[in-house]
N, CA, C and O of each residue as an XYZ file, in Angstrom:
752
protein
N      -7.490    -40.334     12.949
C      -6.166    -41.054     12.562
C      -6.164    -42.118     13.549
O      -6.595    -41.930     14.687
N      -5.742    -43.115     13.195
C      -5.634    -44.115     14.297
C      -4.286    -45.050     13.987
O      -3.873    -45.176     12.834
N      -3.688    -45.646     15.043
C      -2.470    -46.205     14.795
C      -2.768    -47.702     15.607
O      -3.727    -47.917     16.349
N      -1.854    -48.509     15.312
C      -1.961    -49.969     16.000
C      -0.571    -50.266     16.711
O       0.542    -49.961     16.285
N      -0.913    -50.990     17.996
C       0.252    -51.216     18.674
C       0.216    -52.701     19.056
O      -0.896    -53.228     19.098
N       1.304    -53.440     19.341
C       1.171    -54.771     20.060
C       0.408    -54.763     21.237
O       0.611    -53.855     22.043
N      -0.511    -55.697     21.494
C      -1.059    -55.906     22.586
C      -0.485    -56.389     23.723
O      -1.013    -56.145     24.808
N       0.607    -57.096     23.643
C       1.706    -57.574     24.515
C       2.474    -56.687     25.032
O       2.458    -56.284     26.196
N       3.311    -56.298     23.986
C       4.508    -55.476     24.581
C       4.320    -53.728     24.464
O       5.043    -52.891     25.003
N       3.357    -53.530     23.763
C       3.296    -52.094     23.505
C       4.033    -51.628     21.949
O       3.743    -50.500     21.552
N       4.703    -52.235     21.327
C       5.345    -52.024     20.214
C       4.433    -51.395     19.254
O       3.338    -51.904     19.011
N       4.917    -50.081     18.578
C       4.127    -49.460     17.315
C       4.096    -50.505     16.222
O       5.193    -50.897     15.823
N       3.086    -50.978     15.717
C       3.277    -51.456     14.656
C       2.726    -51.046     12.930
O       2.801    -51.754     11.925
N       2.252    -49.846     13.064
C       1.860    -49.196     12.000
C       1.967    -47.467     12.309
O       1.917    -46.819     13.354
N       2.129    -47.100     10.940
C       2.257    -45.775     10.975
C       0.679    -45.121     11.299
O      -0.230    -45.951     11.314
N       0.371    -43.890     11.518
C      -1.039    -43.362     11.530
C      -1.791    -43.604     10.193
O      -1.408    -43.319      9.058
N      -2.860    -44.150     10.555
C      -3.720    -44.555      9.336
C      -5.121    -44.196      9.406
O      -5.620    -44.104     10.528
N      -5.785    -43.993      8.453
C      -7.412    -43.325      8.400
C      -8.081    -44.762      8.020
O      -7.536    -45.655      7.370
N      -9.357    -44.774      8.565
C     -10.433    -45.735      8.582
C     -10.742    -45.703      7.332
O     -10.634    -44.547      6.923
N     -11.131    -46.540      6.395
C     -11.895    -46.316      5.108
C     -12.951    -47.575      4.866
O     -12.745    -48.441      5.716
N     -13.807    -47.856      4.135
C     -14.375    -48.906      3.746
C     -13.701    -49.950      3.112
O     -13.016    -49.599      2.152
N     -13.710    -51.286      3.422
C     -13.071    -52.043      2.757
C     -13.408    -52.338      1.288
O     -14.481    -52.874      1.012
N     -12.417    -51.964      0.224
C     -12.759    -51.757     -1.166
C     -13.154    -53.527     -1.507
O     -13.087    -54.373     -0.616
N     -13.489    -53.797     -2.690
C     -13.733    -54.800     -3.275
C     -12.643    -55.433     -3.850
O     -11.906    -54.549     -4.286
N     -12.083    -56.758     -4.109
C     -10.988    -57.197     -4.686
C     -10.688    -56.665     -6.051
O     -11.663    -56.455     -6.771
N      -9.497    -56.414     -6.521
C      -9.363    -55.853     -7.828
C      -9.834    -56.831     -8.971
O      -9.637    -58.001     -8.645
N     -10.358    -56.695    -10.126
C     -10.665    -57.611    -11.000
C      -9.601    -58.355    -11.347
O      -8.473    -57.863    -11.314
N      -9.843    -59.776    -11.766
C      -8.630    -60.514    -11.930
C      -7.711    -59.871    -13.217
O      -6.497    -60.074    -13.213
N      -8.244    -59.208    -14.149
C      -7.303    -58.691    -15.234
C      -6.323    -57.865    -15.067
O      -5.412    -57.709    -15.879
N      -6.480    -57.080    -13.643
C      -5.795    -56.357    -13.200
C      -4.455    -56.671    -12.358
O      -3.520    -55.929    -12.055
N      -4.714    -58.140    -12.069
C      -3.524    -58.795    -11.321
C      -2.835    -59.685    -12.049
O      -3.344    -60.203    -13.043
N      -1.703    -59.944    -11.676
C      -0.530    -60.349    -12.564
C       0.049    -61.600    -11.588
O       0.259    -61.411    -10.390
N       0.293    -62.978    -12.284
C       0.892    -64.043    -11.729
C       2.211    -64.174    -11.723
O       2.789    -65.163    -11.272
N       3.002    -62.764    -12.436
C       4.511    -63.015    -12.450
C       4.938    -61.943    -11.967
O       6.161    -61.892    -12.098
N       4.358    -60.717    -11.279
C       4.637    -59.754    -10.632
C       4.267    -59.337     -9.625
O       3.100    -59.715     -9.521
N       4.659    -58.519     -8.409
C       4.123    -58.188     -7.632
C       2.965    -57.486     -7.610
O       3.157    -56.288     -7.816
N       1.586    -57.856     -7.399
C       0.286    -56.827     -7.400
C       0.090    -55.845     -6.581
O       0.391    -56.138     -5.424
N      -0.290    -54.816     -6.727
C      -0.684    -53.879     -6.011
C      -1.386    -53.640     -4.667
O      -2.576    -53.945     -4.749
N      -1.098    -53.283     -3.704
C      -1.829    -53.587     -2.406
C      -3.414    -53.178     -2.740
O      -3.814    -52.543     -3.716
N      -4.140    -53.693     -1.715
C      -5.602    -53.460     -1.773
C      -6.096    -52.110     -1.373
O      -7.062    -51.607     -1.947
N      -5.640    -51.677     -0.677
C      -5.892    -50.180      0.101
C      -4.671    -49.365     -0.253
O      -3.515    -49.762     -0.400
N      -5.177    -48.104     -0.365
C      -4.107    -46.968     -0.634
C      -3.253    -46.927      0.535
O      -3.621    -47.523      1.547
N      -2.088    -46.254      0.516
C      -1.378    -46.099      1.739
C      -1.691    -44.841      2.595
O      -1.894    -43.714      2.144
N      -1.699    -45.169      3.753
C      -2.313    -44.122      4.546
C      -3.971    -44.963      5.234
O      -4.615    -44.418      6.130
N      -4.214    -45.727      4.874
C      -5.742    -46.099      5.127
C      -5.719    -47.629      5.715
O      -4.798    -48.417      5.495
N      -6.861    -47.914      6.485
C      -7.070    -49.107      6.621
C      -8.505    -49.619      6.698
O      -9.347    -48.763      6.425
N      -8.927    -50.730      6.986
C     -10.394    -51.214      6.900
C     -10.487    -52.109      7.882
O      -9.515    -52.460      8.551
N     -11.703    -52.558      8.047
C     -12.340    -53.601      8.993
C     -12.856    -54.472      8.413
O     -13.920    -54.183      7.865
N     -12.375    -55.804      8.289
C     -13.057    -56.988      7.605
C     -13.954    -57.766      8.401
O     -13.543    -58.720      9.062
N     -15.374    -57.353      8.376
C     -16.050    -58.231      9.274
C     -16.177    -59.700      8.977
O     -16.543    -60.550      9.789
N     -15.846    -59.899      7.761
C     -16.389    -61.385      7.427
C     -14.850    -62.441      8.065
O     -13.688    -62.090      8.270
N     -15.491    -63.707      8.210
C     -14.347    -64.665      8.661
C     -13.156    -64.859      7.778
O     -13.413    -64.896      6.575
N     -11.945    -64.987      8.121
C     -10.657    -64.930      7.517
C      -9.995    -65.851      7.839
O     -10.266    -66.287      8.958
N      -9.188    -66.363      7.289
C      -8.098    -67.438      7.484
C      -8.555    -68.773      7.841
O      -9.731    -69.122      7.740
N      -7.418    -69.664      8.344
C      -8.112    -70.943      8.669
C      -8.832    -70.863     10.163
O      -9.645    -71.697     10.564
N      -8.414    -69.785     10.860
C      -8.890    -69.987     12.172
C     -10.332    -69.012     12.060
O     -10.893    -68.505     13.032
N     -10.653    -68.922     11.014
C     -11.932    -67.890     10.843
C     -12.067    -66.786     11.596
O     -13.030    -66.698     12.358
N     -11.180    -65.836     11.507
C     -11.032    -64.756     12.450
C     -12.006    -63.444     12.027
O     -11.688    -62.970     10.937
N     -12.960    -62.879     12.592
C     -13.532    -61.971     12.110
C     -13.051    -60.619     12.863
O     -12.331    -60.479     13.852
N     -13.812    -59.529     11.909
C     -13.449    -58.167     12.353
C     -11.496    -57.853     12.326
O     -10.908    -57.141     13.140
N     -10.923    -58.522     11.305
C      -9.741    -58.388     11.039
C      -9.306    -56.857     10.807
O     -10.234    -56.087     10.560
N      -7.926    -56.288     10.860
C      -7.837    -54.706     10.373
C      -6.690    -55.235      9.020
O      -5.708    -55.975      9.054
N      -7.259    -54.573      8.035
C      -6.623    -54.834      7.082
C      -5.643    -53.711      6.465
O      -6.314    -52.721      6.173
N      -4.614    -53.584      6.243
C      -3.642    -52.437      6.002
C      -2.856    -52.845      4.671
O      -2.804    -53.971      4.176
N      -2.260    -51.678      4.208
C      -1.343    -51.953      3.123
C      -0.223    -52.150      3.696
O       0.004    -51.542      4.742
N       0.824    -53.117      3.108
C       2.042    -53.652      3.665
C       2.878    -52.450      3.979
O       3.524    -52.381      5.025
N       2.868    -51.494      3.068
C       3.824    -50.541      3.615
C       3.790    -49.616      4.621
O       4.686    -48.817      4.893
N       2.562    -49.762      5.255
C       2.102    -48.990      6.449
C       2.560    -49.593      7.885
O       2.513    -49.056      8.992
N       2.980    -50.771      7.542
C       3.427    -51.853      8.744
C       4.682    -51.379      9.218
O       5.565    -51.101      8.407
N       4.913    -51.218     10.840
C       6.240    -51.258     11.166
C       6.381    -51.993     12.370
O       5.487    -52.362     13.132
N       7.822    -52.195     12.468
C       7.932    -52.979     13.898
C       7.366    -54.418     13.946
O       6.719    -54.768     14.932
N       7.559    -55.151     13.051
C       7.299    -56.495     12.789
C       8.540    -57.297     12.117
O       9.574    -56.684     11.853
N       8.419    -58.604     11.864
C       9.109    -59.293     11.296
C       8.202    -60.827     10.935
O       7.269    -61.344     11.549
N       8.829    -61.200      9.853
C       8.487    -62.849      9.320
C       8.605    -63.578     10.031
O       9.669    -63.449     10.637
N       7.796    -64.702     10.455
C       8.413    -66.096     10.879
C       8.020    -67.026      9.814
O       6.924    -67.470      9.474
N       9.216    -67.199      9.380
C       9.317    -67.929      7.835
C       8.930    -69.767      8.095
O       8.693    -70.522      7.152
N       8.938    -70.079      9.151
C       8.357    -71.219      9.581
C       7.051    -71.509      9.281
O       6.644    -72.590      8.856
N       6.313    -70.395      9.538
C       4.992    -70.304     10.008
C       4.298    -69.650      8.668
O       3.073    -69.533      8.614
N       5.183    -69.215      7.546
C       4.497    -68.777      6.388
C       4.060    -69.618      5.278
O       4.935    -70.314      4.762
N       2.915    -69.686      4.829
C       2.148    -70.503      4.052
C       2.490    -69.975      2.620
O       2.246    -68.769      2.586
N       2.984    -70.454      1.384
C       3.379    -70.155      0.327
C       2.144    -70.749     -0.895
O       1.847    -71.942     -0.971
N       1.721    -70.007     -1.509
C       1.111    -70.426     -2.700
C       1.929    -70.726     -4.171
O       2.769    -71.616     -4.309
N       1.588    -69.991     -4.998
C       2.397    -70.238     -6.620
C       4.041    -69.617     -5.999
O       4.917    -70.473     -5.879
N       4.288    -68.587     -5.740
C       5.252    -67.952     -5.581
C       5.624    -67.085     -4.174
O       6.744    -66.629     -3.943
N       4.494    -66.959     -3.318
C       4.655    -65.982     -2.234
C       3.799    -66.228     -1.464
O       3.128    -67.221     -1.747
N       3.412    -65.424     -0.105
C       2.619    -65.500      0.777
C       1.121    -65.660      0.496
O       0.645    -64.798     -0.243
N       0.356    -66.539      0.920
C      -1.116    -66.771      0.935
C      -1.870    -66.040      2.192
O      -2.951    -65.512      1.933
N      -1.432    -65.978      3.391
C      -1.933    -65.392      4.394
C      -3.187    -66.104      4.937
O      -4.236    -65.571      5.299
N      -2.897    -67.316      4.923
C      -3.894    -68.395      5.703
C      -3.902    -68.232      7.051
O      -4.874    -68.031      7.780
N      -2.549    -68.351      7.385
C      -2.257    -68.328      8.944
C      -1.313    -67.131      9.341
O      -0.544    -66.602      8.539
N      -1.441    -66.775     10.593
C      -0.474    -65.467     10.997
C       0.902    -65.843     10.979
O       1.269    -66.802     11.659
N       1.675    -65.221     10.305
C       3.040    -65.285     10.083
C       3.782    -64.116     10.301
O       5.010    -64.187     10.246
N       3.220    -63.041     10.542
C       3.838    -61.789     10.983
C       4.057    -61.508     12.398
O       2.993    -61.311     12.985
N       5.307    -61.410     13.287
C       5.345    -61.167     14.661
C       5.794    -59.652     14.702
O       6.245    -58.910     13.829
N       5.474    -59.451     16.178
C       6.200    -58.413     16.747
C       7.622    -58.173     17.080
O       8.176    -58.853     17.944
N       8.239    -57.235     16.434
C       9.572    -57.204     16.646
C      10.182    -57.035     17.947
O      11.362    -57.257     18.218
N       9.033    -56.510     18.940
C       9.446    -56.188     20.406
C       9.368    -57.874     21.121
O      10.290    -58.365     21.773
N       8.526    -58.319     20.923
C       7.961    -59.362     22.051
C       8.078    -60.954     21.300
O       8.405    -62.005     21.851
N       7.722    -60.745     19.972
C       7.629    -62.150     19.020
C       6.215    -62.626     19.381
O       6.032    -63.842     19.438
N       5.070    -61.686     19.661
C       4.089    -62.495     19.536
C       3.258    -62.469     18.066
O       2.990    -61.382     17.555
N       2.972    -63.398     17.593
C       2.076    -63.309     16.153
C       1.155    -62.382     16.135
O       0.315    -62.487     17.029
N       1.037    -61.503     15.401
C       0.044    -60.340     15.289
C      -0.750    -60.251     14.006
O      -1.858    -59.721     14.079
N      -0.337    -60.689     12.873
C      -0.736    -60.626     11.656
C      -0.304    -61.734     10.713
O       0.532    -62.590     11.000
N      -1.062    -61.620      9.367
C      -0.932    -62.530      8.282
C      -0.576    -61.550      7.109
O      -0.840    -60.348      7.121
N      -0.041    -62.115      6.255
C       0.592    -61.116      5.108
C       0.220    -61.936      3.616
O       0.606    -63.094      3.455
N      -0.431    -61.335      2.739
C      -0.761    -62.032      1.565
C      -0.282    -61.026      0.267
O      -0.625    -59.856      0.096
N       0.498    -61.740     -0.475
C       1.108    -61.062     -1.539
C       1.265    -61.852     -2.680
O       2.024    -61.483     -3.576
N       0.424    -63.249     -2.776
C       0.758    -64.039     -3.945
C      -0.003    -63.756     -4.995
O      -0.894    -62.909     -5.066
N       0.494    -64.722     -6.063
C      -0.010    -64.225     -7.396
C      -1.721    -64.489     -7.428
O      -2.336    -65.398     -6.871
N      -2.280    -63.336     -8.303
C      -3.501    -62.996     -8.564
C      -4.488    -62.585     -7.383
O      -5.717    -62.628     -7.420
N      -3.627    -62.151     -6.263
C      -4.340    -61.401     -5.181
C      -3.551    -60.072     -4.801
O      -2.348    -59.914     -5.010
N      -4.307    -59.242     -4.277
C      -3.661    -58.078     -3.716
C      -2.923    -57.963     -2.600
O      -3.388    -58.528     -1.610
N      -1.891    -57.383     -2.476
C      -1.344    -56.935     -1.394
C      -2.324    -56.915     -0.067
O      -3.444    -56.415      0.037
N      -1.549    -57.609      0.894
C      -2.487    -56.981      2.252
C      -1.757    -57.460      3.438
O      -1.174    -58.544      3.456
N      -1.804    -56.456      4.647
C      -1.282    -57.284      5.932
C      -2.756    -57.190      6.950
O      -3.490    -56.204      7.008
N      -2.889    -58.100      7.481
C      -3.769    -58.407      8.421
C      -3.707    -58.564      9.994
O      -3.262    -59.612     10.462
N      -4.096    -57.659     10.727
C      -3.770    -57.584     12.194
C      -4.818    -58.411     12.844
O      -5.993    -58.190     12.550
N      -4.568    -59.173     13.544
C      -5.848    -59.923     14.239
C      -6.166    -59.126     15.352
O      -5.238    -58.742     16.063
N      -7.708    -58.708     15.711
C      -7.714    -57.743     16.651
C      -7.373    -58.243     18.180
O      -7.156    -57.400     19.051
N      -7.339    -59.575     18.453
C      -6.824    -59.820     19.522
C      -5.389    -59.861     20.279
O      -4.980    -60.079     21.420
N      -4.864    -59.537     19.033
C      -3.106    -59.134     19.048
C      -2.606    -58.024     19.133
O      -1.455    -57.768     19.485
N      -3.813    -56.951     18.671
C      -3.354    -55.317     18.456
C      -4.127    -54.610     19.314
O      -5.083    -55.177     19.842
N      -3.911    -53.577     19.527
C      -4.445    -52.157     20.144
C      -4.441    -51.224     19.135
O      -3.374    -50.880     18.627
N      -5.608    -50.720     18.740
C      -6.197    -49.636     17.989
C      -6.337    -48.384     18.703
O      -7.382    -48.288     19.346
N      -5.607    -47.483     18.744
C      -5.926    -46.149     19.331
C      -5.775    -44.880     18.469
O      -5.099    -44.893     17.440
N      -6.293    -44.001     18.825
C      -6.434    -42.576     18.112
C      -4.994    -42.039     18.298
O      -4.313    -42.153     19.317
N      -4.713    -41.547     17.355
C      -3.437    -40.443     17.214
C      -3.904    -39.186     16.546
O      -4.835    -38.956     15.774
N      -2.784    -38.300     17.190
C      -3.067    -36.744     16.943
C      -3.147    -36.593     15.532
O      -2.134    -36.990     14.956
N      -4.059    -36.132     14.788
C      -4.084    -35.555     13.493
C      -3.522    -34.515     13.248
O      -4.236    -33.541     13.486
N      -2.107    -34.182     12.704
C      -1.366    -32.849     12.691
C      -1.297    -32.522     11.351
O      -0.414    -33.018     10.652
N      -2.237    -31.635     10.829
C      -2.552    -31.237      9.267
C      -1.196    -30.330      8.902
O      -0.862    -30.116      7.736
N      -0.524    -29.868      9.962
C       0.566    -28.955      9.597
C       1.708    -29.413      9.644
O       2.723    -28.797      9.317
N       1.642    -30.780     10.143
C       3.126    -31.819      9.997
C       3.527    -32.082      8.343
O       2.858    -32.534      7.413
N       4.750    -31.649      8.415
C       5.169    -31.756      6.967
C       5.703    -33.458      6.704
O       6.693    -33.884      7.299
N       5.059    -34.157      5.931
C       5.537    -35.423      5.801
C       6.439    -35.879      4.833
O       6.652    -35.214      3.820
N       6.953    -36.879      5.033
C       8.149    -37.464      4.079
C       7.655    -38.070      2.876
O       7.140    -39.171      3.073
N       7.661    -37.723      1.843
C       6.962    -38.233      0.736
C       7.452    -39.601      0.270
O       6.724    -40.307     -0.427
N       8.728    -40.004      0.659
C       9.244    -41.187      0.384
C       8.749    -42.361      1.727
O       8.615    -43.557      1.470
N       8.528    -41.826      3.075
C       8.416    -42.609      3.895
C       7.569    -43.991      3.832
O       7.823    -44.982      4.517
N       6.408    -43.870      2.791
C       5.750    -45.111      2.741
C       6.248    -46.137      2.014
O       5.942    -47.313      2.212
N       7.161    -45.678      1.003
C       7.937    -46.641      0.199
C       9.333    -47.020      0.584
O      10.133    -47.566     -0.176
N       9.559    -46.684      1.826
C      11.011    -46.791      2.405
C      11.480    -48.331      2.512
O      12.642    -48.731      2.571
N      10.354    -49.062      2.522
C      10.557    -50.597      2.622
C      10.934    -51.337      1.312
O      11.540    -52.406      1.253
N      10.441    -50.536      0.184
C      10.156    -51.341     -1.154
C      11.194    -50.962     -2.001
O      11.104    -51.297     -3.182
N      12.425    -50.154     -1.522
C      13.517    -49.600     -2.174
C      14.235    -50.653     -3.198
O      14.414    -50.371     -4.383
N      14.583    -51.759     -2.679
C      15.259    -52.741     -3.330
C      14.232    -53.960     -3.661
O      13.205    -53.905     -2.984
N      14.306    -54.992     -4.524
C      13.554    -55.840     -4.695
C      14.038    -57.079     -4.025
O      15.265    -57.120     -3.938
N      13.455    -58.014     -3.571
C      13.996    -59.286     -2.586
C      14.629    -60.127     -3.572
O      14.104    -60.159     -4.685
N      15.635    -60.795     -3.365
C      16.564    -61.566     -4.160
C      15.477    -62.860     -4.461
O      14.678    -63.352     -3.665
N      15.735    -63.245     -5.924
C      15.047    -64.489     -6.263
C      15.966    -65.795     -5.690
O      17.059    -66.153     -6.129
N      15.123    -66.456     -4.475
C      15.906    -67.459     -3.969
C      15.263    -68.984     -4.773
O      15.601    -70.059     -4.278
N      14.552    -68.974     -5.730
C      14.198    -70.242     -6.154
C      15.358    -70.936     -6.917
O      16.226    -70.327     -7.543
N      15.265    -72.332     -6.786
C      15.894    -72.827     -7.504
C      15.834    -72.982     -9.269
O      16.684    -72.915    -10.158
N      14.593    -73.182     -9.237
C      13.864    -73.498    -10.864
C      13.039    -72.587    -11.000
O      12.524    -72.288     -9.922
N      12.513    -71.739    -12.246
C      11.503    -71.135    -12.340
C      11.342    -70.703    -13.763
O      11.886    -71.346    -14.661
N      10.525    -69.503    -14.038
C      10.456    -69.043    -15.382
C      11.306    -67.765    -15.622
O      11.368    -67.281    -16.752
N      11.857    -67.304    -14.735
C      12.882    -66.214    -14.803
C      14.410    -66.753    -15.317
O      15.197    -67.489    -14.721
N      14.507    -66.236    -16.383
C      15.482    -66.526    -17.204
C      16.718    -66.410    -16.259
O      16.832    -65.510    -15.426
N      17.473    -67.228    -16.427
C      18.957    -67.044    -15.533
C      19.762    -65.909    -16.165
O      19.731    -65.763    -17.387
N      20.511    -65.068    -15.352
C      21.240    -63.831    -15.671
C      22.481    -64.545    -16.558
O      22.913    -65.697    -16.515
N      22.824    -63.550    -17.267
C      24.005    -63.855    -17.827
C      24.894    -62.918    -18.222
O      24.399    -61.798    -18.353
N      26.195    -63.026    -18.484
C      27.143    -61.721    -18.392
C      27.392    -61.333    -19.807
O      27.796    -61.946    -20.795
N      26.981    -59.986    -19.551
C      27.054    -59.194    -21.007
C      28.230    -59.233    -21.731
O      29.321    -59.046    -21.191
N      28.093    -59.469    -22.951
C      29.298    -59.395    -23.688
C      29.039    -58.286    -24.714
O      28.209    -58.592    -25.570
N      29.509    -57.213    -24.795
C      29.076    -56.144    -25.508
C      29.812    -55.974    -26.965
O      29.404    -55.273    -27.890
N      31.108    -56.862    -26.946
C      32.000    -57.043    -27.724
C      31.304    -58.038    -28.702
O      31.901    -58.543    -29.652
N      30.098    -58.265    -28.424
C      29.562    -59.768    -29.592
C      28.184    -58.769    -30.251
O      27.256    -59.342    -30.823
N      28.196    -57.646    -30.130
C      26.746    -57.012    -30.701
C      27.051    -56.799    -32.218
O      27.997    -56.041    -32.430
N      26.500    -57.263    -33.184
C      26.675    -57.246    -34.527
C      25.712    -56.030    -35.217
O      24.567    -55.806    -34.823
N      26.293    -55.374    -36.181
C      25.516    -54.478    -36.796
C      24.882    -54.933    -38.025
O      23.792    -54.601    -38.493
N      25.998    -55.984    -38.591
C      25.347    -56.244    -40.086
C      25.625    -58.121    -39.913
O      26.653    -58.688    -39.543
N      24.566    -58.606    -40.250
C      24.721    -60.109    -39.862
C      25.437    -60.832    -41.242
O      26.127    -61.845    -41.128
N      25.241    -60.330    -42.245
C      26.241    -60.930    -43.497
C      27.505    -60.430    -43.358
O      28.172    -60.649    -44.369
N      28.140    -59.800    -42.435
C      29.451    -59.249    -42.519
C      30.360    -60.463    -42.452
O      29.881    -61.493    -41.979
N      31.579    -60.458    -42.859
C      32.528    -61.488    -42.852
C      33.205    -61.888    -41.439
O      33.737    -60.954    -40.838
N      33.243    -63.060    -40.888
C      33.632    -63.480    -39.548
C      32.626    -63.188    -38.228
O      32.935    -63.330    -37.044
N      31.497    -62.796    -38.703
C      30.465    -62.282    -37.681
C      30.183    -63.523    -36.853
O      30.052    -63.343    -35.643
N      30.077    -64.674    -37.297
C      29.922    -66.166    -36.881
C      30.939    -66.591    -35.811
O      30.730    -67.118    -34.718
N      32.129    -66.218    -36.414
C      33.381    -66.534    -35.336
C      33.384    -65.517    -34.112
O      33.863    -65.918    -33.051
N      32.938    -64.375    -34.186
C      33.128    -63.469    -33.203
C      31.738    -64.005    -32.166
O      31.936    -64.063    -30.952
N      30.587    -64.317    -32.637
C      29.439    -64.504    -32.013
C      29.717    -65.867    -31.221
O      29.117    -66.090    -30.170
N      30.471    -66.605    -31.655
C      30.314    -68.294    -31.056
C      31.723    -68.443    -30.482
O      32.307    -69.512    -30.658
N      32.203    -67.638    -29.935
C      33.802    -67.706    -29.183
C      33.271    -68.962    -28.079
O      32.127    -69.176    -27.679
N      34.398    -69.604    -27.796
C      34.179    -70.459    -26.640
C      35.547    -70.394    -25.527
O      36.066    -71.353    -24.955
N      35.893    -69.069    -25.445
C      36.943    -68.719    -24.471
C      35.903    -68.774    -23.205
O      34.675    -68.689    -23.236
N      36.794    -68.945    -22.061
C      36.386    -69.037    -20.822
C      36.010    -67.585    -20.306
O      36.539    -66.619    -20.856
N      35.041    -67.387    -19.182
C      34.604    -66.036    -19.177
C      35.754    -65.285    -18.144
O      36.415    -66.021    -17.411
N      35.924    -64.147    -18.113
C      37.097    -63.352    -17.596
C      36.694    -63.496    -16.093
O      37.388    -62.981    -15.216
């Protein structure tokens, strides 16, 4: 098992993760343009991408599942967005301890989620593998308990409406149904 730390201040940036081969990107039919796609890697694993990545063409980036990353924050001014989320071309994830840019994040439509640590900005070290350690089964999904609020002004998502249970009709031919459905009283 390995862990990642900030090269500048030593802040822990990941949970212990195991090195695996970088999988191929999921087939386009498995990805969605309107929902958050699954991560490229399984939780608790990471891979080294030897190909050039990003606008700076950085090689040997460390690819992790976003749920395995800790001790970081987004720098919103540096984040590049695609259709509706982060595209990961430039570093936009900073160390929470010192503010150094350590990673990029991708979770836009049509691509799998991933966080890429830049090799010059992080230190990879061996962690003790404790097989008898009891793991918290919810630790890896703790950051995903609630969905992020939709901050778009316009979009394909319908605007929420106040539910009106008194307007549910069981028989459409009933007398007075139209008057009850199309009321113009102000909302309470």
